[in-house]
LODO-934685 format. One record per atom (N, C-alpha, C, O): atom name; x, y, z. Coordinates in nm, 4 decimals, padded with zeros to 6 digits. Layout:
// residues N
+------+----------+----------+----------+
: atom :        u :        v :        w :
+------+----------+----------+----------+
:   CA :        X :        Y :        Z :
...
+------+----------+----------+----------+
This chain:
// residues 89
+------+----------+----------+----------+
: atom :        u :        v :        w :
+------+----------+----------+----------+
:    N : -01.8722 :  01.1263 :  01.0966 :
:   CA : -01.9029 :  01.0677 :  00.9777 :
:    C : -01.8446 :  01.1691 :  00.8849 :
:    O : -01.8550 :  01.2882 :  00.9142 :
:    N : -01.7781 :  01.1282 :  00.7643 :
:   CA : -01.7210 :  01.2140 :  00.6603 :
:    C : -01.8321 :  01.2221 :  00.5639 :
:    O : -01.9330 :  01.1514 :  00.5646 :
:    N : -01.7982 :  01.3303 :  00.4682 :
:   CA : -01.8880 :  01.3395 :  00.3601 :
:    C : -01.7923 :  01.3506 :  00.2217 :
:    O : -01.6769 :  01.3934 :  00.2246 :
:    N : -01.8513 :  01.3109 :  00.1176 :
:   CA : -01.7854 :  01.2763 : -00.0203 :
:    C : -01.8601 :  01.3499 : -00.1081 :
:    O : -01.9808 :  01.3270 : -00.1148 :
:    N : -01.8007 :  01.4498 : -00.1894 :
:   CA : -01.8671 :  01.5052 : -00.3173 :
:    C : -01.8179 :  01.4492 : -00.4287 :
:    O : -01.6952 :  01.4449 : -00.4383 :
:    N : -01.8992 :  01.3948 : -00.5356 :
:   CA : -01.8536 :  01.3395 : -00.6531 :
:    C : -01.9084 :  01.4317 : -00.7546 :
:    O : -02.0260 :  01.4552 : -00.7821 :
:    N : -01.7727 :  01.4907 : -00.8171 :
:   CA : -01.8092 :  01.5838 : -00.9266 :
:    C : -01.7917 :  01.5125 : -01.0669 :
:    O : -01.7189 :  01.4139 : -01.0788 :
:    N : -01.8702 :  01.5736 : -01.1840 :
:   CA : -01.8374 :  01.5307 : -01.3178 :
:    C : -01.8759 :  01.3889 : -01.3312 :
:    O : -01.8079 :  01.3100 : -01.3968 :
:    N : -01.9933 :  01.3530 : -01.2646 :
:   CA : -02.0552 :  01.2188 : -01.2780 :
:    C : -02.1186 :  01.2420 : -01.4126 :
:    O : -02.1700 :  01.3520 : -01.4330 :
:    N : -02.1202 :  01.1547 : -01.5017 :
:   CA : -02.2054 :  01.1683 : -01.6185 :
:    C : -02.3459 :  01.1394 : -01.5986 :
:    O : -02.3716 :  01.0685 : -01.5012 :
:    N : -02.4439 :  01.1800 : -01.6715 :
:   CA : -02.5847 :  01.1721 : -01.6316 :
:    C : -02.6240 :  01.0271 : -01.6646 :
:    O : -02.7144 :  00.9782 : -01.5969 :
:    N : -02.5743 :  00.9627 : -01.7478 :
:   CA : -02.6055 :  00.8140 : -01.7661 :
:    C : -02.5812 :  00.7405 : -01.6366 :
:    O : -02.6733 :  00.6746 : -01.5885 :
:    N : -02.4654 :  00.7471 : -01.5776 :
:   CA : -02.4318 :  00.6767 : -01.4632 :
:    C : -02.5186 :  00.7311 : -01.3441 :
:    O : -02.5601 :  00.6442 : -01.2674 :
:    N : -02.5510 :  00.8553 : -01.3178 :
:   CA : -02.6326 :  00.9060 : -01.2273 :
:    C : -02.7824 :  00.8448 : -01.2243 :
:    O : -02.8444 :  00.8246 : -01.1199 :
:    N : -02.8313 :  00.8183 : -01.3544 :
:   CA : -02.9658 :  00.7752 : -01.3824 :
:    C : -02.9578 :  00.6217 : -01.3563 :
:    O : -03.0607 :  00.5710 : -01.3115 :
:    N : -02.8632 :  00.5498 : -01.3754 :
:   CA : -02.8458 :  00.4121 : -01.3519 :
:    C : -02.8389 :  00.3861 : -01.2069 :
:    O : -02.8985 :  00.2892 : -01.1598 :
:    N : -02.7654 :  00.4717 : -01.1281 :
:   CA : -02.7517 :  00.4661 : -00.9759 :
:    C : -02.8751 :  00.4877 : -00.9162 :
:    O : -02.9076 :  00.4218 : -00.8174 :
:    N : -02.9681 :  00.5959 : -00.9781 :
:   CA : -03.0886 :  00.6226 : -00.9197 :
:    C : -03.1993 :  00.4978 : -00.9539 :
:    O : -03.2865 :  00.4725 : -00.8708 :
:    N : -03.1920 :  00.4342 : -01.0598 :
:   CA : -03.2436 :  00.3353 : -01.0938 :
:    C : -03.2468 :  00.2172 : -00.9919 :
:    O : -03.3507 :  00.1762 : -00.9403 :
:    N : -03.1067 :  00.1606 : -00.9652 :
:   CA : -03.0705 :  00.0701 : -00.8962 :
:    C : -03.1011 :  00.1096 : -00.7600 :
:    O : -03.1568 :  00.0212 : -00.6948 :
:    N : -03.0823 :  00.2044 : -00.7080 :
:   CA : -03.1331 :  00.2527 : -00.5507 :
:    C : -03.2674 :  00.2208 : -00.5716 :
:    O : -03.3034 :  00.1304 : -00.4962 :
:    N : -03.3506 :  00.2600 : -00.6428 :
:   CA : -03.4924 :  00.2387 : -00.6380 :
:    C : -03.5411 :  00.0853 : -00.6375 :
:    O : -03.6396 :  00.0457 : -00.5751 :
:    N : -03.4648 :  00.0127 : -00.7094 :
:   CA : -03.4839 : -00.1358 : -00.7107 :
:    C : -03.4548 : -00.1834 : -00.5852 :
:    O : -03.5263 : -00.2725 : -00.5395 :
:    N : -03.3401 : -00.1297 : -00.5052 :
:   CA : -03.3095 : -00.1887 : -00.3574 :
:    C : -03.3806 : -00.1004 : -00.2687 :
:    O : -03.3416 : -00.1076 : -00.1522 :
:    N : -03.4812 : -00.0130 : -00.2927 :
:   CA : -03.5457 :  00.0679 : -00.1856 :
:    C : -03.4635 :  00.1500 : -00.1058 :
:    O : -03.4897 :  00.1644 :  00.0137 :
:    N : -03.3547 :  00.2124 : -00.1652 :
:   CA : -03.2529 :  00.2924 : -00.1054 :
:    C : -03.2641 :  00.4398 : -00.1712 :
:    O : -03.3230 :  00.4503 : -00.2787 :
:    N : -03.2130 :  00.5445 : -00.1137 :
:   CA : -03.1611 :  00.6624 : -00.1511 :
:    C : -03.0527 :  00.6497 : -00.2309 :
:    O : -02.9744 :  00.5557 : -00.2168 :
:    N : -03.0371 :  00.7464 : -00.3257 :
:   CA : -02.9140 :  00.7213 : -00.4151 :
:    C : -02.7968 :  00.7464 : -00.3229 :
:    O : -02.6933 :  00.6861 : -00.3513 :
:    N : -02.7963 :  00.8171 : -00.2285 :
:   CA : -02.6964 :  00.8352 : -00.1392 :
:    C : -02.6643 :  00.7148 : -00.0586 :
:    O : -02.5461 :  00.6996 : -00.0275 :
:    N : -02.7496 :  00.6291 : -00.0211 :
:   CA : -02.7342 :  00.5061 :  00.0513 :
:    C : -02.6836 :  00.4128 : -00.0545 :
:    O : -02.5842 :  00.3430 : -00.0340 :
:    N : -02.7442 :  00.4105 : -00.1572 :
:   CA : -02.6787 :  00.3124 : -00.2720 :
:    C : -02.5470 :  00.3371 : -00.3009 :
:    O : -02.4708 :  00.2418 : -00.3171 :
:    N : -02.5011 :  00.4720 : -00.3114 :
:   CA : -02.3604 :  00.4914 : -00.3463 :
:    C : -02.2891 :  00.4585 : -00.2075 :
:    O : -02.1754 :  00.4134 : -00.2220 :
:    N : -02.3250 :  00.4695 : -00.1001 :
:   CA : -02.2458 :  00.4295 :  00.0037 :
:    C : -02.2413 :  00.2731 :  00.0307 :
:    O : -02.1484 :  00.2313 :  00.0997 :
:    N : -02.3340 :  00.1850 : -00.0183 :
:   CA : -02.3248 :  00.0560 : -00.0139 :
:    C : -02.2219 :  00.0135 : -00.1181 :
:    O : -02.1399 : -00.0751 : -00.0940 :
:    N : -02.2275 :  00.0753 : -00.2286 :
:   CA : -02.1400 :  00.0295 : -00.3557 :
:    C : -02.0035 :  00.0620 : -00.3078 :
:    O : -01.9139 : -00.0206 : -00.3254 :
:    N : -01.9850 :  00.1498 : -00.2621 :
:   CA : -01.8389 :  00.1966 : -00.2146 :
:    C : -01.7894 :  00.1315 : -00.0827 :
:    O : -01.6717 :  00.1425 : -00.0485 :
:    N : -01.8763 :  00.0667 : -00.0126 :
:   CA : -01.8349 :  00.0014 :  00.1142 :
:    C : -01.8100 : -00.1416 :  00.0680 :
:    O : -01.7217 : -00.2064 :  00.1241 :
:    N : -01.8802 : -00.1940 : -00.0285 :
:   CA : -01.8700 : -00.3382 : -00.1017 :
:    C : -01.7256 : -00.3410 : -00.1674 :
:    O : -01.6445 : -00.4308 : -00.1448 :
:    N : -01.7026 : -00.2343 : -00.2502 :
:   CA : -01.5964 : -00.1875 : -00.3355 :
:    C : -01.4297 : -00.2076 : -00.2490 :
:    O : -01.3280 : -00.2661 : -00.2861 :
:    N : -01.4599 : -00.1329 : -00.1267 :
:   CA : -01.3299 : -00.1170 : -00.0741 :
:    C : -01.3193 : -00.2508 :  00.0339 :
:    O : -01.2115 : -00.2804 :  00.0855 :
:    N : -01.4275 : -00.3164 :  00.0569 :
:   CA : -01.4235 : -00.4449 :  00.1318 :
:    C : -01.3491 : -00.5590 :  00.0467 :
:    O : -01.2668 : -00.6365 :  00.0953 :
:    N : -01.3889 : -00.5578 : -00.0835 :
:   CA : -01.3402 : -00.6524 : -00.1828 :
:    C : -01.1967 : -00.6245 : -00.2058 :
:    O : -01.1297 : -00.7168 : -00.2519 :
:    N : -01.1385 : -00.5096 : -00.1803 :
:   CA : -00.9863 : -00.5076 : -00.2230 :
:    C : -00.8995 : -00.5470 : -00.1165 :
:    O : -00.9307 : -00.5175 : -00.0012 :
:    N : -00.7891 : -00.6131 : -00.1421 :
:   CA : -00.7075 : -00.6610 : -00.0487 :
:    C : -00.6462 : -00.5481 :  00.0233 :
:    O : -00.6412 : -00.4385 : -00.0325 :
:    N : -00.5966 : -00.5653 :  00.1480 :
:   CA : -00.5429 : -00.4522 :  00.2217 :
:    C : -00.3900 : -00.4292 :  00.1706 :
:    O : -00.3339 : -00.3198 :  00.1780 :
:    N : -00.3345 : -00.5382 :  00.1218 :
:   CA : -00.2013 : -00.5338 :  00.0940 :
:    C : -00.1743 : -00.5491 : -00.0753 :
:    O : -00.2389 : -00.6380 : -00.1309 :
:    N : -00.1022 : -00.4846 : -00.1405 :
:   CA : -00.1085 : -00.5021 : -00.2824 :
:    C : -00.0396 : -00.6441 : -00.3164 :
:    O :  00.0676 : -00.6787 : -00.2667 :
:    N : -00.1052 : -00.7127 : -00.3965 :
:   CA : -00.0796 : -00.8431 : -00.4257 :
:    C :  00.0492 : -00.8327 : -00.5350 :
:    O :  00.0591 : -00.7328 : -00.6063 :
:    N :  00.1353 : -00.9298 : -00.5420 :
:   CA :  00.2370 : -00.9382 : -00.6281 :
:    C :  00.3621 : -00.9244 : -00.5676 :
:    O :  00.3681 : -00.9136 : -00.4451 :
:    N :  00.4824 : -00.9230 : -00.6498 :
:   CA :  00.6080 : -00.9172 : -00.5838 :
:    C :  00.6382 : -00.7756 : -00.5213 :
:    O :  00.5727 : -00.6783 : -00.5588 :
:    N :  00.7301 : -00.7644 : -00.4330 :
:   CA :  00.7527 : -00.6600 : -00.3285 :
:    C :  00.8359 : -00.5882 : -00.4304 :
:    O :  00.8523 : -00.6351 : -00.5430 :
:    N :  00.8956 : -00.4596 : -00.3863 :
:   CA :  00.9632 : -00.3678 : -00.4394 :
:    C :  01.1171 : -00.4340 : -00.4637 :
:    O :  01.1744 : -00.4118 : -00.5704 :
:    N :  01.1696 : -00.5021 : -00.3771 :
:   CA :  01.3262 : -00.5578 : -00.3894 :
:    C :  01.2863 : -00.6559 : -00.5067 :
:    O :  01.3580 : -00.6371 : -00.6050 :
:    N :  01.1959 : -00.7511 : -00.5232 :
:   CA :  01.1811 : -00.8272 : -00.6213 :
:    C :  01.1674 : -00.7627 : -00.7498 :
:    O :  01.2405 : -00.8005 : -00.8413 :
:    N :  01.0696 : -00.6550 : -00.7719 :
:   CA :  01.0603 : -00.5812 : -00.8767 :
:    C :  01.1931 : -00.5250 : -00.9349 :
:    O :  01.2252 : -00.5363 : -01.0532 :
:    N :  01.2714 : -00.4593 : -00.8328 :
:   CA :  01.3989 : -00.3979 : -00.8923 :
:    C :  01.4999 : -00.5166 : -00.9387 :
:    O :  01.5801 : -00.4950 : -01.0296 :
:    N :  01.4941 : -00.6301 : -00.8800 :
:   CA :  01.5849 : -00.7317 : -00.9103 :
:    C :  01.5351 : -00.7825 : -01.0409 :
:    O :  01.6220 : -00.8241 : -01.1174 :
:    N :  01.4198 : -00.7867 : -01.0780 :
:   CA :  01.3830 : -00.8467 : -01.2159 :
:    C :  01.4018 : -00.7288 : -01.3267 :
:    O :  01.4320 : -00.7571 : -01.4426 :
:    N :  01.3817 : -00.5921 : -01.2824 :
:   CA :  01.4091 : -00.5089 : -01.3825 :
:    C :  01.5541 : -00.5222 : -01.4068 :
:    O :  01.5753 : -00.5000 : -01.5260 :
:    N :  01.6470 : -00.5454 : -01.3515 :
:   CA :  01.8020 : -00.5517 : -01.3638 :
:    C :  01.8615 : -00.6657 : -01.3760 :
:    O :  01.9841 : -00.6765 : -01.3795 :
:    N :  01.7659 : -00.7797 : -01.3852 :
:   CA :  01.8148 : -00.9105 : -01.4223 :
:    C :  01.8823 : -00.9336 : -01.5543 :
:    O :  01.9751 : -01.0131 : -01.5687 :
:    N :  01.8273 : -00.8551 : -01.6564 :
:   CA :  01.8807 : -00.8966 : -01.7909 :
:    C :  02.0408 : -00.8290 : -01.7924 :
:    O :  02.1226 : -00.8621 : -01.8781 :
:    N :  02.0637 : -00.7531 : -01.7096 :
:   CA :  02.2338 : -00.7066 : -01.7078 :
:    C :  02.3118 : -00.7973 : -01.6400 :
:    O :  02.4296 : -00.7639 : -01.6267 :
:    N :  02.2744 : -00.9148 : -01.5883 :
:   CA :  02.3359 : -01.0008 : -01.4998 :
:    C :  02.3558 : -00.9687 : -01.3599 :
:    O :  02.3019 : -00.8728 : -01.3048 :
:    N :  02.4386 : -01.0551 : -01.3002 :
:   CA :  02.4509 : -01.0350 : -01.1680 :
:    C :  02.6062 : -01.0119 : -01.1338 :
:    O :  02.6991 : -01.0255 : -01.2133 :
:    N :  02.6151 : -00.9728 : -00.9939 :
:   CA :  02.7601 : -00.9678 : -00.9575 :
:    C :  02.7775 : -01.0428 : -00.8301 :
:    O :  02.6925 : -01.0401 : -00.7411 :
:    N :  02.8833 : -01.1064 : -00.8228 :
:   CA :  02.9088 : -01.2080 : -00.7073 :
:    C :  03.0276 : -01.1150 : -00.6174 :
:    O :  03.1326 : -01.0717 : -00.6648 :
:    N :  02.9880 : -01.1012 : -00.5004 :
:   CA :  03.0684 : -01.0149 : -00.4267 :
:    C :  03.1624 : -01.1111 : -00.3079 :
:    O :  03.1177 : -01.1850 : -00.2201 :
:    N :  03.2864 : -01.0843 : -00.3366 :
:   CA :  03.3590 : -01.1547 : -00.2041 :
:    C :  03.3483 : -01.0913 : -00.0840 :
:    O :  03.3956 : -00.9790 : -00.0660 :
:    N :  03.2879 : -01.1556 :  00.0032 :
:   CA :  03.2599 : -01.0944 :  00.1416 :
:    C :  03.3715 : -01.1557 :  00.2286 :
:    O :  03.3994 : -01.2754 :  00.2339 :
:    N :  03.4402 : -01.0396 :  00.3064 :
:   CA :  03.5528 : -01.0889 :  00.3887 :
:    C :  03.4678 : -01.1245 :  00.5134 :
:    O :  03.3552 : -01.0861 :  00.5451 :
:    N :  03.5637 : -01.2186 :  00.5818 :
:   CA :  03.5324 : -01.2818 :  00.7156 :
:    C :  03.5709 : -01.1721 :  00.8177 :
:    O :  03.6839 : -01.1250 :  00.8050 :
:    N :  03.5026 : -01.1313 :  00.9041 :
:   CA :  03.5361 : -01.0527 :  01.0304 :
:    C :  03.6508 : -01.1096 :  01.1105 :
:    O :  03.6554 : -01.2255 :  01.1516 :
:    N :  03.7501 : -01.0095 :  01.1301 :
:   CA :  03.8458 : -01.0807 :  01.2003 :
:    C :  03.8410 : -01.0531 :  01.3547 :
:    O :  03.9019 : -01.1179 :  01.4398 :
:    N :  03.7709 : -00.9620 :  01.3731 :
:   CA :  03.7409 : -00.9298 :  01.5353 :
:    C :  03.5692 : -00.8944 :  01.5252 :
:    O :  03.4921 : -00.8796 :  01.4304 :
:    N :  03.5562 : -00.8902 :  01.6551 :
:   CA :  03.4039 : -00.8655 :  01.6900 :
:    C :  03.4049 : -00.7252 :  01.7272 :
:    O :  03.4876 : -00.6770 :  01.8046 :
:    N :  03.3048 : -00.6557 :  01.6666 :
:   CA :  03.2976 : -00.5022 :  01.6976 :
:    C :  03.2634 : -00.4903 :  01.8400 :
:    O :  03.1930 : -00.5686 :  01.9037 :
:    N :  03.3239 : -00.3782 :  01.8854 :
:   CA :  03.2786 : -00.3219 :  02.0330 :
:    C :  03.1936 : -00.2065 :  02.0297 :
:    O :  03.1963 : -00.1283 :  01.9348 :
:    N :  03.1160 : -00.1918 :  02.1317 :
:   CA :  03.0201 : -00.0721 :  02.1630 :
:    C :  03.0973 :  00.0555 :  02.1670 :
:    O :  03.2103 :  00.0482 :  02.2153 :
:    N :  03.0557 :  00.1696 :  02.1249 :
:   CA :  03.1313 :  00.2851 :  02.1403 :
:    C :  03.1437 :  00.3290 :  02.2850 :
:    O :  03.0488 :  00.3180 :  02.3626 :
:    N :  03.2541 :  00.3758 :  02.3188 :
:   CA :  03.2979 :  00.4407 :  02.4402 :
:    C :  03.2757 :  00.5830 :  02.4464 :
:    O :  03.3331 :  00.6610 :  02.3704 :
:    N :  03.1925 :  00.6191 :  02.5365 :
:   CA :  03.1853 :  00.7702 :  02.5309 :
:    C :  03.2631 :  00.8285 :  02.6672 :
:    O :  03.3153 :  00.7500 :  02.7464 :
:    N :  03.2656 :  00.9557 :  02.6849 :
:   CA :  03.3565 :  01.0184 :  02.7996 :
:    C :  03.3188 :  00.9585 :  02.9346 :
:    O :  03.4024 :  00.9183 :  03.0156 :
:    N :  03.1887 :  00.9556 :  02.9526 :
:   CA :  03.1367 :  00.9210 :  03.0911 :
:    C :  03.1721 :  00.7621 :  03.1015 :
:    O :  03.2063 :  00.7136 :  03.2094 :
:    N :  03.1635 :  00.6978 :  03.0034 :
:   CA :  03.2027 :  00.5351 :  03.0129 :
:    C :  03.3378 :  00.5069 :  03.0473 :
:    O :  03.3776 :  00.4164 :  03.1208 :
:    N :  03.4223 :  00.6158 :  02.9714 :
:   CA :  03.5454 :  00.5930 :  03.0216 :
:    C :  03.6127 :  00.6300 :  03.1571 :
:    O :  03.7026 :  00.5637 :  03.2088 :
:    N :  03.5608 :  00.7389 :  03.2060 :
:   CA :  03.5946 :  00.7751 :  03.3502 :
:    C :  03.5640 :  00.6809 :  03.4612 :
:    O :  03.6256 :  00.6786 :  03.5678 :
:    N :  03.4431 :  00.5866 :  03.4220 :
:   CA :  03.3995 :  00.4779 :  03.5087 :
:    C :  03.5046 :  00.3549 :  03.5174 :
:    O :  03.5179 :  00.2814 :  03.6152 :
:    N :  03.5664 :  00.3483 :  03.4130 :
:   CA :  03.6410 :  00.2319 :  03.3797 :
:    C :  03.7834 :  00.2430 :  03.4568 :
:    O :  03.8673 :  00.1537 :  03.4445 :
+------+----------+----------+----------+
């Protein structure tokens, strides 16, 4: 099990955590674990919203687009031939 130290927790928050833990019959440590467990479980694993490519496109959309003329391949690419392959041929 891992440990976690929380520094600079203000006194009011600590007092509220202590009262909430008492209401639930837990120690402050158990109450903090429960709160963290629920907070992490509620958050989605993957960030919601558009992906990186969509965000980049939206950022530059005001500049306009560019239409590229893609040439049709005249021949099919061949695999590279290494010295060992050439000796066997």
